[in-house]
N, CA and C atoms as a LAMMPS dump frame, in Angstrom:
ITEM: TIMESTEP
0
ITEM: NUMBER OF ATOMS
504
ITEM: BOX BOUNDS ff ff ff
-5.0000000000000000e+02 5.0000000000000000e+02
-5.0000000000000000e+02 5.0000000000000000e+02
-5.0000000000000000e+02 5.0000000000000000e+02
ITEM: ATOMS id mol type element x y z
1 1 1 N -181.922 0.432 -386.914
2 1 2 C -181.968 -0.12 -385.491
3 1 3 C -182.208 -1.536 -385.704
4 2 1 N -182.01 -2.1 -384.512
5 2 2 C -182.134 -3.69 -384.436
6 2 3 C -183.57 -4.091 -384.45
7 3 1 N -183.637 -5.42 -384.833
8 3 2 C -184.949 -6.119 -384.717
9 3 3 C -185.019 -6.931 -383.465
10 4 1 N -186.206 -7.163 -382.949
11 4 2 C -186.414 -7.919 -381.733
12 4 3 C -187.015 -9.291 -382.075
13 5 1 N -186.606 -10.299 -381.424
14 5 2 C -187.247 -11.487 -381.538
15 5 3 C -188.271 -11.646 -380.288
16 6 1 N -188.929 -12.719 -380.194
17 6 2 C -189.716 -12.967 -379.007
18 6 3 C -188.856 -13.076 -377.844
19 7 1 N -189.154 -12.357 -376.697
20 7 2 C -188.427 -12.302 -375.532
21 7 3 C -189.262 -12.862 -374.349
22 8 1 N -188.661 -13.828 -373.753
23 8 2 C -189.353 -14.526 -372.589
24 8 3 C -188.466 -14.305 -371.336
25 9 1 N -189.124 -13.918 -370.352
26 9 2 C -188.375 -13.694 -369.065
27 9 3 C -189.312 -13.891 -367.843
28 10 1 N -188.723 -13.804 -366.714
29 10 2 C -189.509 -13.841 -365.404
30 10 3 C -189.3 -12.606 -364.688
31 11 1 N -190.417 -11.928 -364.361
32 11 2 C -190.408 -10.627 -363.493
33 11 3 C -190.019 -10.824 -362.109
34 12 1 N -189.779 -9.787 -361.375
35 12 2 C -189.365 -9.936 -359.985
36 12 3 C -190.331 -10.664 -359.118
37 13 1 N -191.577 -10.653 -359.457
38 13 2 C -192.601 -11.334 -358.692
39 13 3 C -192.769 -12.842 -359.023
40 14 1 N -191.913 -13.243 -360.075
41 14 2 C -191.961 -14.624 -360.475
42 14 3 C -192.854 -14.973 -361.521
43 15 1 N -193.51 -13.924 -362.076
44 15 2 C -194.446 -14.156 -363.236
45 15 3 C -193.739 -14.227 -364.582
46 16 1 N -194.001 -15.325 -365.315
47 16 2 C -193.383 -15.359 -366.696
48 16 3 C -194.079 -14.401 -367.618
49 17 1 N -193.228 -13.69 -368.374
50 17 2 C -193.688 -12.768 -369.232
51 17 3 C -193.088 -12.96 -370.673
52 18 1 N -193.825 -12.635 -371.807
53 18 2 C -193.457 -12.815 -373.108
54 18 3 C -193.689 -11.497 -373.83
55 19 1 N -192.674 -10.98 -374.559
56 19 2 C -192.9 -9.872 -375.319
57 19 3 C -192.703 -10.39 -376.768
58 20 1 N -193.857 -10.414 -377.563
59 20 2 C -193.824 -10.899 -378.874
60 20 3 C -193.787 -9.756 -379.927
61 21 1 N -193.006 -9.934 -380.975
62 21 2 C -193.055 -8.872 -381.972
63 21 3 C -194.459 -8.611 -382.545
64 22 1 N -195.371 -9.618 -382.703
65 22 2 C -196.693 -9.359 -383.232
66 22 3 C -197.581 -8.616 -382.244
67 23 1 N -197.148 -8.485 -380.961
68 23 2 C -198.023 -7.821 -379.975
69 23 3 C -198.078 -6.367 -380.293
70 24 1 N -197.071 -5.727 -380.986
71 24 2 C -196.963 -4.336 -381.275
72 24 3 C -197.107 -3.457 -380.07
73 25 1 N -196.579 -3.906 -378.919
74 25 2 C -196.799 -3.216 -377.703
75 25 3 C -195.617 -2.139 -377.63
76 26 1 N -195.902 -1.013 -377.131
77 26 2 C -194.796 0.04 -376.863
78 26 3 C -194.151 -0.188 -375.54
79 27 1 N -192.879 -0.488 -375.611
80 27 2 C -192.028 -0.839 -374.432
81 27 3 C -190.929 0.212 -374.271
82 28 1 N -190.8 0.702 -373.054
83 28 2 C -189.762 1.561 -372.701
84 28 3 C -188.917 0.711 -371.617
85 29 1 N -187.848 0.101 -372.177
86 29 2 C -186.981 -0.831 -371.286
87 29 3 C -185.837 -0.029 -370.775
88 30 1 N -185.592 0.016 -369.601
89 30 2 C -184.472 0.639 -368.953
90 30 3 C -183.504 -0.376 -368.311
91 31 1 N -182.31 -0.149 -368.524
92 31 2 C -181.25 -1.064 -368.068
93 31 3 C -180.301 -0.363 -367.056
94 32 1 N -180.111 -0.93 -365.905
95 32 2 C -179.167 -0.23 -364.978
96 32 3 C -178.469 -1.347 -364.13
97 33 1 N -177.257 -0.998 -363.834
98 33 2 C -176.488 -1.982 -363.008
99 33 3 C -176.332 -1.29 -361.573
100 34 1 N -175.512 -1.903 -360.728
101 34 2 C -175.326 -1.308 -359.373
102 34 3 C -175.059 0.063 -359.334
103 35 1 N -174.167 0.623 -360.101
104 35 2 C -173.732 1.914 -360.126
105 35 3 C -174.765 3.011 -360.619
106 36 1 N -175.702 2.58 -361.306
107 36 2 C -176.641 3.616 -362.054
108 36 3 C -178.033 3.277 -361.627
109 37 1 N -178.36 2.252 -360.85
110 37 2 C -179.88 1.913 -360.56
111 37 3 C -180.44 3.052 -359.848
112 38 1 N -179.781 3.665 -358.859
113 38 2 C -180.387 4.701 -358.051
114 38 3 C -180.712 5.967 -358.876
115 39 1 N -179.858 6.213 -359.811
116 39 2 C -179.975 7.466 -360.639
117 39 3 C -181.199 7.272 -361.59
118 40 1 N -181.223 5.995 -362.137
119 40 2 C -182.278 5.699 -363.036
120 40 3 C -183.683 5.738 -362.358
121 41 1 N -183.903 5.144 -361.08
122 41 2 C -185.158 5.158 -360.42
123 41 3 C -185.6 6.552 -360.083
124 42 1 N -184.621 7.292 -359.56
125 42 2 C -184.984 8.753 -359.198
126 42 3 C -185.452 9.565 -360.607
127 43 1 N -184.695 9.34 -361.65
128 43 2 C -184.996 10.104 -362.86
129 43 3 C -186.306 9.743 -363.399
130 44 1 N -186.554 8.419 -363.436
131 44 2 C -187.83 7.892 -364.009
132 44 3 C -189.015 8.432 -363.15
133 45 1 N -188.908 8.31 -361.879
134 45 2 C -189.982 8.78 -361.021
135 45 3 C -190.255 10.212 -361.326
136 46 1 N -189.308 11.011 -361.517
137 46 2 C -189.443 12.467 -361.881
138 46 3 C -190.158 12.597 -363.242
139 47 1 N -190.077 11.582 -364.105
140 47 2 C -190.626 11.832 -365.48
141 47 3 C -192.087 11.156 -365.683
142 48 1 N -192.565 10.39 -364.765
143 48 2 C -193.767 9.66 -365.003
144 48 3 C -195.003 10.512 -365.099
145 49 1 N -195.025 11.703 -364.27
146 49 2 C -196.185 12.545 -364.473
147 49 3 C -196.204 13.299 -365.831
148 50 1 N -194.943 13.587 -366.285
149 50 2 C -194.885 14.18 -367.681
150 50 3 C -195.346 13.238 -368.871
151 51 1 N -195.006 11.991 -368.654
152 51 2 C -195.338 10.991 -369.627
153 51 3 C -196.918 10.802 -369.625
154 52 1 N -197.483 10.848 -368.388
155 52 2 C -198.942 10.754 -368.331
156 52 3 C -199.618 11.798 -369.069
157 53 1 N -199.132 13.064 -368.892
158 53 2 C -199.692 14.285 -369.483
159 53 3 C -199.474 14.329 -370.938
160 54 1 N -198.288 13.875 -371.36
161 54 2 C -197.86 13.811 -372.906
162 54 3 C -198.545 12.775 -373.724
163 55 1 N -198.975 11.719 -373.021
164 55 2 C -199.537 10.546 -373.739
165 55 3 C -200.708 10.035 -373.01
166 56 1 N -201.765 10.794 -372.83
167 56 2 C -202.943 10.391 -372.053
168 56 3 C -203.704 9.124 -372.539
169 57 1 N -203.581 8.802 -373.711
170 57 2 C -204.261 7.722 -374.425
171 57 3 C -203.307 6.49 -374.788
172 58 1 N -202.144 6.668 -374.425
173 58 2 C -201.125 5.599 -374.852
174 58 3 C -200.767 4.595 -373.661
175 59 1 N -200.922 3.413 -373.995
176 59 2 C -200.636 2.412 -372.938
177 59 3 C -199.094 2.02 -373.201
178 60 1 N -198.281 2.13 -372.127
179 60 2 C -196.905 1.831 -372.281
180 60 3 C -196.46 0.792 -371.172
181 61 1 N -195.684 -0.104 -371.539
182 61 2 C -195.039 -0.994 -370.651
183 61 3 C -193.609 -0.489 -370.357
184 62 1 N -193.423 -0.091 -369.045
185 62 2 C -192.089 0.358 -368.606
186 62 3 C -191.4 -0.939 -367.934
187 63 1 N -190.457 -1.446 -368.674
188 63 2 C -189.668 -2.623 -368.15
189 63 3 C -188.331 -2.08 -367.691
190 64 1 N -188.135 -2.276 -366.34
191 64 2 C -186.909 -1.937 -365.695
192 64 3 C -186.105 -3.227 -365.498
193 65 1 N -184.946 -3.286 -366.111
194 65 2 C -184.142 -4.39 -366.019
195 65 3 C -182.961 -4.122 -365.094
196 66 1 N -182.827 -4.949 -364.018
197 66 2 C -181.723 -4.776 -363.185
198 66 3 C -180.671 -5.759 -363.612
199 67 1 N -179.563 -5.118 -364.299
200 67 2 C -178.499 -5.947 -364.748
201 67 3 C -177.678 -6.442 -363.604
202 68 1 N -177.856 -7.727 -363.297
203 68 2 C -177.217 -8.353 -362.108
204 68 3 C -176.222 -9.438 -362.534
205 69 1 N -175.808 -9.516 -363.811
206 69 2 C -175.005 -10.632 -364.237
207 69 3 C -173.618 -10.605 -363.535
208 70 1 N -173.203 -9.554 -362.973
209 70 2 C -171.965 -9.596 -362.205
210 70 3 C -172.043 -9.899 -360.798
211 71 1 N -173.373 -10.106 -360.319
212 71 2 C -173.531 -10.313 -358.873
213 71 3 C -173.177 -11.936 -358.604
214 72 1 N -172.324 -12.16 -357.688
215 72 2 C -172.053 -13.563 -357.395
216 72 3 C -173.237 -14.244 -356.907
217 73 1 N -173.423 -15.55 -357.151
218 73 2 C -174.587 -16.273 -356.744
219 73 3 C -174.79 -16.256 -355.291
220 74 1 N -173.686 -16.224 -354.469
221 74 2 C -173.913 -16.136 -352.971
222 74 3 C -174.46 -14.944 -352.625
223 75 1 N -174.287 -13.763 -353.335
224 75 2 C -174.903 -12.512 -352.943
225 75 3 C -176.392 -12.228 -353.354
226 76 1 N -176.883 -13.102 -354.092
227 76 2 C -178.327 -12.809 -354.517
228 76 3 C -179.303 -12.654 -353.464
229 77 1 N -179.064 -13.403 -352.387
230 77 2 C -180.093 -13.263 -351.238
231 77 3 C -180.037 -11.888 -350.656
232 78 1 N -178.883 -11.18 -350.708
233 78 2 C -178.822 -9.789 -350.234
234 78 3 C -179.401 -8.785 -351.251
235 79 1 N -179.348 -9.151 -352.564
236 79 2 C -179.835 -8.184 -353.527
237 79 3 C -181.351 -8.291 -353.626
238 80 1 N -181.985 -9.377 -353.459
239 80 2 C -183.378 -9.411 -353.61
240 80 3 C -184.164 -8.583 -352.781
241 81 1 N -183.824 -8.257 -351.391
242 81 2 C -184.582 -7.389 -350.597
243 81 3 C -184.492 -5.925 -351.148
244 82 1 N -183.197 -5.659 -351.701
245 82 2 C -182.957 -4.256 -352.204
246 82 3 C -183.902 -3.988 -353.311
247 83 1 N -183.963 -5.017 -354.252
248 83 2 C -184.953 -4.87 -355.409
249 83 3 C -186.329 -4.745 -354.896
250 84 1 N -186.822 -5.461 -353.978
251 84 2 C -188.055 -5.377 -353.436
252 84 3 C -188.444 -3.992 -352.99
253 85 1 N -187.429 -3.36 -352.294
254 85 2 C -187.722 -1.942 -351.941
255 85 3 C -187.843 -1.033 -353.075
256 86 1 N -186.999 -1.243 -354.081
257 86 2 C -187.08 -0.295 -355.263
258 86 3 C -188.356 -0.581 -355.961
259 87 1 N -188.924 -1.85 -356.192
260 87 2 C -190.119 -2.071 -356.816
261 87 3 C -191.307 -1.493 -355.937
262 88 1 N -191.219 -1.489 -354.541
263 88 2 C -192.298 -0.976 -353.81
264 88 3 C -192.316 0.474 -353.977
265 89 1 N -191.189 1.21 -354.179
266 89 2 C -191.099 2.721 -354.356
267 89 3 C -191.723 3.138 -355.654
268 90 1 N -191.407 2.238 -356.706
269 90 2 C -192.002 2.643 -358.025
270 90 3 C -193.405 2.371 -358.047
271 91 1 N -193.903 1.332 -357.534
272 91 2 C -195.357 1.069 -357.388
273 91 3 C -195.995 2.095 -356.579
274 92 1 N -195.425 2.566 -355.509
275 92 2 C -196.155 3.57 -354.694
276 92 3 C -196.206 4.811 -355.485
277 93 1 N -195.197 5.132 -356.2
278 93 2 C -195.142 6.452 -356.948
279 93 3 C -196.147 6.349 -358.099
280 94 1 N -196.236 5.287 -358.778
281 94 2 C -197.129 5.142 -359.932
282 94 3 C -198.529 5.223 -359.406
283 95 1 N -198.801 4.579 -358.333
284 95 2 C -200.222 4.6 -357.823
285 95 3 C -200.57 5.991 -357.368
286 96 1 N -199.69 6.74 -356.691
287 96 2 C -199.991 8.1 -356.279
288 96 3 C -200.072 9.059 -357.493
289 97 1 N -199.357 8.747 -358.583
290 97 2 C -199.594 9.524 -359.676
291 97 3 C -200.716 9.182 -360.623
292 98 1 N -201.427 8.125 -360.324
293 98 2 C -202.591 7.683 -360.943
294 98 3 C -202.298 7.044 -362.271
295 99 1 N -201.19 6.506 -362.441
296 99 2 C -200.78 5.875 -363.73
297 99 3 C -200.867 4.338 -363.747
298 100 1 N -201.421 3.823 -362.703
299 100 2 C -201.388 2.334 -362.629
300 100 3 C -202.234 1.579 -363.779
301 101 1 N -203.293 2.325 -364.288
302 101 2 C -203.955 1.719 -365.42
303 101 3 C -203.374 1.922 -366.78
304 102 1 N -202.779 3.166 -366.881
305 102 2 C -202.231 3.563 -368.178
306 102 3 C -200.909 2.856 -368.428
307 103 1 N -200.07 2.877 -367.405
308 103 2 C -198.766 2.302 -367.566
309 103 3 C -198.605 0.984 -366.887
310 104 1 N -197.921 0.093 -367.452
311 104 2 C -197.52 -1.127 -366.792
312 104 3 C -196.182 -1.023 -366.278
313 105 1 N -195.77 -1.336 -365.069
314 105 2 C -194.396 -1.303 -364.581
315 105 3 C -193.938 -2.668 -364.227
316 106 1 N -192.836 -3.055 -364.859
317 106 2 C -192.329 -4.441 -364.649
318 106 3 C -190.863 -4.299 -364.226
319 107 1 N -190.584 -5.084 -363.166
320 107 2 C -189.167 -5.081 -362.778
321 107 3 C -188.662 -6.556 -363.123
322 108 1 N -187.552 -6.66 -363.901
323 108 2 C -187.016 -7.903 -364.231
324 108 3 C -185.58 -8.029 -363.83
325 109 1 N -185.163 -8.841 -362.764
326 109 2 C -183.822 -9.067 -362.596
327 109 3 C -183.171 -9.876 -363.597
328 110 1 N -182.064 -9.378 -364.228
329 110 2 C -181.33 -10.105 -365.272
330 110 3 C -180.128 -10.637 -364.689
331 111 1 N -180.133 -11.909 -364.247
332 111 2 C -178.986 -12.485 -363.544
333 111 3 C -177.967 -13.022 -364.522
334 112 1 N -178.298 -13.24 -365.828
335 112 2 C -177.443 -13.86 -366.726
336 112 3 C -176.989 -12.871 -367.845
337 113 1 N -177.719 -11.772 -368.019
338 113 2 C -177.373 -10.829 -369.081
339 113 3 C -178.187 -11.086 -370.339
340 114 1 N -178.971 -12.203 -370.332
341 114 2 C -179.777 -12.532 -371.554
342 114 3 C -180.817 -11.476 -371.972
343 115 1 N -181.436 -10.895 -370.927
344 115 2 C -182.411 -9.872 -371.334
345 115 3 C -181.756 -8.709 -371.887
346 116 1 N -180.651 -8.196 -371.389
347 116 2 C -179.811 -7.061 -371.812
348 116 3 C -179.502 -7.415 -373.23
349 117 1 N -178.986 -8.611 -373.573
350 117 2 C -178.526 -8.977 -374.894
351 117 3 C -179.724 -8.974 -375.774
352 118 1 N -180.877 -9.462 -375.425
353 118 2 C -182.068 -9.565 -376.21
354 118 3 C -182.546 -8.123 -376.878
355 119 1 N -182.118 -7.145 -376.098
356 119 2 C -182.378 -5.751 -376.467
357 119 3 C -181.215 -5.089 -377.05
358 120 1 N -180.172 -5.87 -377.286
359 120 2 C -178.848 -5.366 -377.983
360 120 3 C -178.254 -4.293 -377.15
361 121 1 N -178.239 -4.477 -375.812
362 121 2 C -177.623 -3.408 -374.887
363 121 3 C -176.428 -4.042 -374.331
364 122 1 N -175.266 -3.243 -374.38
365 122 2 C -174.039 -3.716 -373.883
366 122 3 C -173.931 -3.249 -372.301
367 123 1 N -173.063 -3.954 -371.623
368 123 2 C -172.91 -3.493 -370.227
369 123 3 C -172.357 -2.05 -370.114
370 124 1 N -172.713 -1.26 -369.118
371 124 2 C -172.255 0.017 -368.971
372 124 3 C -172.517 0.497 -367.554
373 125 1 N -171.724 1.521 -367.17
374 125 2 C -171.898 2.189 -365.863
375 125 3 C -173.017 3.046 -365.849
376 126 1 N -173.45 3.577 -367.086
377 126 2 C -174.572 4.469 -367.227
378 126 3 C -175.893 3.699 -367.53
379 127 1 N -176.951 4.247 -367.037
380 127 2 C -178.296 3.516 -367.396
381 127 3 C -178.479 3.81 -368.815
382 128 1 N -179.216 2.942 -369.407
383 128 2 C -179.634 2.976 -370.896
384 128 3 C -181.172 2.797 -370.862
385 129 1 N -181.807 3.463 -372
386 129 2 C -183.162 3.253 -372.141
387 129 3 C -183.452 2.909 -373.65
388 130 1 N -184.215 1.829 -373.921
389 130 2 C -184.493 1.321 -375.176
390 130 3 C -185.976 1.513 -375.457
391 131 1 N -186.4 2.134 -376.471
392 131 2 C -187.788 2.325 -376.774
393 131 3 C -187.999 1.369 -377.94
394 132 1 N -188.959 0.576 -377.803
395 132 2 C -189.346 -0.529 -378.853
396 132 3 C -190.74 -0.682 -379.047
397 133 1 N -191.146 -1.053 -380.24
398 133 2 C -192.474 -1.38 -380.581
399 133 3 C -192.475 -2.558 -381.53
400 134 1 N -193.289 -3.623 -381.067
401 134 2 C -193.37 -4.727 -381.953
402 134 3 C -191.945 -5.385 -382.089
403 135 1 N -191.555 -5.579 -383.235
404 135 2 C -190.156 -6.188 -383.383
405 135 3 C -189.064 -5.182 -383.684
406 136 1 N -189.359 -3.879 -383.571
407 136 2 C -188.381 -2.777 -383.86
408 136 3 C -187.901 -2.019 -382.649
409 137 1 N -186.607 -1.817 -382.533
410 137 2 C -186.024 -0.973 -381.553
411 137 3 C -186.072 0.426 -382.211
412 138 1 N -186.778 1.355 -381.539
413 138 2 C -187.013 2.732 -382.206
414 138 3 C -185.799 3.639 -381.825
415 139 1 N -185.334 3.523 -380.61
416 139 2 C -184.227 4.397 -380.179
417 139 3 C -183.573 3.699 -378.951
418 140 1 N -182.288 4.181 -378.751
419 140 2 C -181.535 3.72 -377.574
420 140 3 C -180.948 4.939 -377.011
421 141 1 N -181.167 5.306 -375.756
422 141 2 C -180.7 6.472 -375.158
423 141 3 C -179.849 6.166 -373.902
424 142 1 N -178.913 7.035 -373.492
425 142 2 C -178.249 6.844 -372.326
426 142 3 C -178.367 8.034 -371.413
427 143 1 N -178.015 7.976 -370.179
428 143 2 C -178.23 8.941 -369.201
429 143 3 C -177.264 10.227 -369.609
430 144 1 N -176.271 9.909 -370.436
431 144 2 C -175.324 10.997 -370.837
432 144 3 C -175.868 11.873 -371.95
433 145 1 N -177.03 11.392 -372.508
434 145 2 C -177.634 12.199 -373.704
435 145 3 C -178.05 13.528 -373.166
436 146 1 N -177.709 14.627 -373.843
437 146 2 C -178.228 15.886 -373.545
438 146 3 C -179.749 15.921 -373.831
439 147 1 N -180.479 16.614 -372.952
440 147 2 C -181.979 16.663 -372.965
441 147 3 C -182.497 15.173 -373.17
442 148 1 N -182.158 14.418 -372.195
443 148 2 C -182.644 12.996 -372.195
444 148 3 C -184.125 12.992 -372.018
445 149 1 N -184.771 13.728 -371.258
446 149 2 C -186.143 13.708 -371.091
447 149 3 C -186.869 14.05 -372.361
448 150 1 N -186.47 15.009 -373.109
449 150 2 C -187.03 15.482 -374.33
450 150 3 C -186.825 14.428 -375.34
451 151 1 N -185.619 13.751 -375.383
452 151 2 C -185.346 12.703 -376.443
453 151 3 C -186.264 11.482 -376.035
454 152 1 N -186.479 11.143 -374.865
455 152 2 C -187.312 10.015 -374.498
456 152 3 C -188.732 10.307 -374.914
457 153 1 N -189.308 11.408 -374.544
458 153 2 C -190.593 11.804 -374.978
459 153 3 C -190.793 11.762 -376.508
460 154 1 N -189.839 12.192 -377.237
461 154 2 C -189.941 12.138 -378.735
462 154 3 C -189.779 10.818 -379.122
463 155 1 N -189.094 9.863 -378.691
464 155 2 C -189.04 8.47 -379.06
465 155 3 C -190.368 7.763 -378.71
466 156 1 N -190.899 8.009 -377.515
467 156 2 C -192.186 7.469 -377.104
468 156 3 C -193.287 7.89 -378.123
469 157 1 N -193.293 9.259 -378.478
470 157 2 C -194.31 9.761 -379.428
471 157 3 C -194.101 9.093 -380.797
472 158 1 N -192.891 8.896 -381.229
473 158 2 C -192.744 8.178 -382.551
474 158 3 C -193.306 6.727 -382.448
475 159 1 N -193.049 6.147 -381.377
476 159 2 C -193.476 4.773 -381.172
477 159 3 C -195.054 4.69 -380.994
478 160 1 N -195.603 5.81 -380.576
479 160 2 C -197.056 5.827 -380.395
480 160 3 C -197.823 6.402 -381.645
481 161 1 N -196.92 6.71 -382.646
482 161 2 C -197.453 7.237 -383.998
483 161 3 C -197.953 8.732 -383.72
484 162 1 N -197.311 9.486 -382.87
485 162 2 C -197.755 10.81 -382.635
486 162 3 C -196.637 11.776 -382.971
487 163 1 N -196.918 12.999 -383.3
488 163 2 C -195.935 14.08 -383.481
489 163 3 C -195.639 14.695 -382.217
490 164 1 N -194.402 15.01 -381.887
491 164 2 C -193.974 15.609 -380.785
492 164 3 C -192.847 16.571 -381.094
493 165 1 N -192.91 17.855 -380.599
494 165 2 C -191.806 18.762 -380.863
495 165 3 C -191.392 19.33 -379.418
496 166 1 N -190.231 19.239 -379.102
497 166 2 C -189.771 19.715 -377.698
498 166 3 C -189.968 21.24 -377.646
499 167 1 N -189.939 21.877 -378.808
500 167 2 C -190.013 23.33 -378.891
501 167 3 C -191.484 23.822 -378.723
502 168 1 N -192.457 22.959 -378.913
503 168 2 C -193.778 23.346 -378.752
504 168 3 C -194.287 23.632 -377.284
């Protein structure tokens, strides 16, 4: 798998964020474009409670990257309110699920494709999920993967240094 360098970006709220390899932070980065964003948000909302139960002592940063590189500059004013609604839904769901202290949810608009490239993700109509820790990319999954939920839980467990068996 690929190695990560320091990644600097600005989240949707305008906060500058830095992911440094030496932080050894467990990051689940999801990448979606216009055609897959709705599917990704719905799928991830369904999974959050399961993550909380499977990893009660693990702090995870969920980085949702909106791949907006193809959006014309003139249309950005229209896209921002849509992203604000998505972020509000995610925050509302995570608060009701009681995961606001355990999991960090970050939405990052990627207007240039730089953030996608930093995680070695190519453009796609399907959403992709990258599991990383420190400077290592542990796994890359797509929505077409059979048993995507089980594969994601297994990859998070690997990143958290835990054993997980989908058969258990």
